[in-house]
C-alpha positions in Angstrom: -40.5 9.3 33.4 -37.4 11.9 31.5 -34.5 11.0 34.1 -35.1 7.1 33.2 -35.2 7.8 29.7 -32.1 9.9 30.1 -30.5 6.7 32.2 -31.3 4.3 30.0 -29.5 6.0 27.3 -26.7 6.7 29.5 -26.7 2.9 30.4 -26.9 1.8 26.6 -23.8 4.2 25.7 -21.7 2.6 28.7 -22.3 -0.8 27.3 -21.3 0.2 24.0 -18.3 1.6 25.2 -17.6 -1.2 27.1 -18.6 -4.0 24.6 -16.5 -2.5 22.2 -13.6 -1.7 24.2 -13.6 -5.6 24.2 -13.2 -6.1 21.1 -10.6 -3.7 20.8 -8.6 -5.5 23.4 -9.5 -9.1 22.0 -8.0 -7.7 18.4 -4.6 -6.0 19.5 -3.8 -9.2 20.9 -4.4 -10.8 17.5 -1.9 -8.2 15.6 1.7 -7.9 14.5 4.0 -6.9 17.0 4.7 -2.9 16.3 1.0 -2.8 14.6 0.7 0.3 16.9 4.0 2.3 15.8 2.7 1.6 12.2 -0.5 2.9 12.8 0.9 5.8 14.5 3.3 6.5 11.5 0.2 6.3 9.2 -1.5 8.6 11.6 1.0 11.2 11.0 1.2 10.8 7.4 -2.7 11.1 7.2 -2.2 14.4 9.0 0.5 15.8 7.3 -1.3 15.1 4.3 -4.0 17.2 5.2 -6.7 14.2 5.7 -6.0 12.8 1.8 -5.6 9.0 2.7 -3.9 8.2 0.1 -0.9 10.0 1.5 -1.2 7.5 4.7 -1.2 4.7 2.9 1.5 5.0 -0.3 5.1 5.0 -0.4 6.6 7.6 -3.1 9.9 8.8 -4.2 11.3 11.7 -6.4 13.3 10.5 -9.3 17.0 11.5 -9.2 17.2 14.1 -12.3 18.6 12.5 -15.3 16.9 9.0 -14.5 14.5 8.3 -17.2 11.1 6.3 -17.8 13.2 3.9 -19.6 15.9 3.6 -16.7 13.2 3.3 -14.6 11.5 0.4 -16.4 14.6 -1.4 -16.6 15.7 -1.6 -13.2 11.6 -2.6 -12.5 12.6 -5.6 -14.8 16.0 -6.4 -13.3 14.6 -6.0 -9.7 11.5 -8.2 -10.7 14.0 -11.5 -11.9 16.1 -10.8 -9.0 13.5 -11.6 -6.7 11.2 -13.6 -8.8 8.0 -11.5 -9.2 6.3 -11.5 -12.5 5.5 -8.7 -14.4 1.9 -9.0 -15.3 0.8 -5.9 -16.7 1.0 -2.3 -17.6 -1.4 0.5 -17.9 -0.3 3.4 -20.1 -2.6 6.0 -19.0 -0.6 9.1 -20.5 -0.5 7.3 -23.6 -4.3 6.3 -23.5 -5.4 10.0 -23.0 -3.2 11.3 -25.5 -4.8 9.0 -28.3 -8.1 10.4 -27.2 -7.6 13.9 -27.0 -4.3 14.1 -29.6 -2.7 16.4 -27.3 0.7 15.7 -25.2 0.1 14.5 -21.4 2.3 14.3 -18.5 3.6 10.7 -18.3 1.5 8.3 -16.0 1.7 4.7 -16.4 1.1 2.0 -13.7 3.0 -1.2 -13.6 1.8 -4.5 -12.3 3.5 -7.3 -10.7 2.8 -10.3 -8.6 4.0 -13.5 -6.9 1.4 -16.1 -7.9 2.1 -18.3 -4.6 2.1 -15.6 -2.4 -0.9 -14.2 -3.7 -3.2 -17.2 -3.1 -1.4 -17.7 0.4 -2.7 -14.3 1.3 -6.2 -14.6 -0.1 -6.8 -17.8 1.3 -5.5 -15.9 4.8 -7.7 -13.0 4.2 -10.2 -13.1 0.9 -10.3 -9.1 1.3 -6.7 -9.1 -0.2 -7.8 -9.9 -3.1 -8.4 -6.2 -3.7 -4.8 -5.2 -3.2 -3.9 -7.6 -6.0 -1.5 -7.2 -7.9 1.2 -5.2 -6.8 1.6 -1.8 -8.6 4.1 0.8 -8.8 3.0 4.2 -10.7 5.4 6.5 -12.3 3.9 10.0 -12.5 5.1 13.2 -14.2 4.8 16.2 -12.2 6.0 19.8 -12.5 9.3 19.0 -10.7 10.0 15.8 -12.7 9.1 12.4 -12.6 8.0 10.7 -9.1 7.4 6.6 -8.2 4.2 5.8 -6.0 3.1 2.4 -4.7 0.9 1.1 -2.1 2.8 0.8 1.5 3.4 -2.6 2.0 3.9 -2.0 5.6 0.4 -2.1 6.3 -0.1 -5.7 5.2 2.9 -7.1 7.1 3.3 -4.9 10.3 -0.2 -3.8 10.9 -2.9 -6.3 10.1 -3.4 -9.7 12.2 -0.3 -12.0 12.8 0.5 -13.9 9.6 1.0 -17.0 10.0 4.3 -19.1 8.4 5.2 -19.2 5.8 3.0 -16.8 4.7 4.7 -13.7 7.0 8.3 -14.7 5.2 6.8 -14.7 1.9 4.7 -11.4 2.3 7.9 -9.9 3.3 9.7 -11.3 0.5 7.0 -9.6 -1.7 7.1 -6.3 0.3 11.1 -6.1 -0.1 10.7 -6.6 -4.1 8.3 -3.8 -4.4 10.2 -1.5 -2.0 13.5 -2.2 -3.8 11.8 -1.6 -7.2 10.6 1.6 -6.1 13.6 2.8 -4.2 16.7 1.7 -6.9 14.7 2.8 -9.8 14.2 6.2 -8.5 18.0 6.5 -8.0 18.9 4.7 -11.4 20.5 2.0 -9.5 20.7 -1.1 -11.9 
């Protein structure tokens, strides 16, 4: 009887592995070209970040010395206008914390941007994408200066299910805009 029970467990496990494998193979066929390479990059960042999933799923840039918060905000605004993105909100966290405690805080502010048309298309494609709206960049003051952080948008455009046209092209425009905002602001490039 014990052997039959062990055999049944082994068969059940084998069947589960087989069925899961089929689902994985089926899903892989629906992914963007290069999705595996992008997943590998994220895996490497996850390992380098000692298991910190936020490290794996974000981009960061150290701000060049001499570039101020006002400079960063001016670059964000300029790139948004150039690329037809809308500023949809700011969350001045350090300012709020200072008003609550009366103590000086390191700078921390979230800037939100959106392309309403692309957002609608993306949510129609996958309602779960609504959790990633709007696009955000955060300026963080650390001991070694200012840093800019944003979501790694390559996850959305390179790693998931194949995006249909024209959503794919619009998603790439948003990805490029956020990347340029971060990169140019960190360098102080107006």
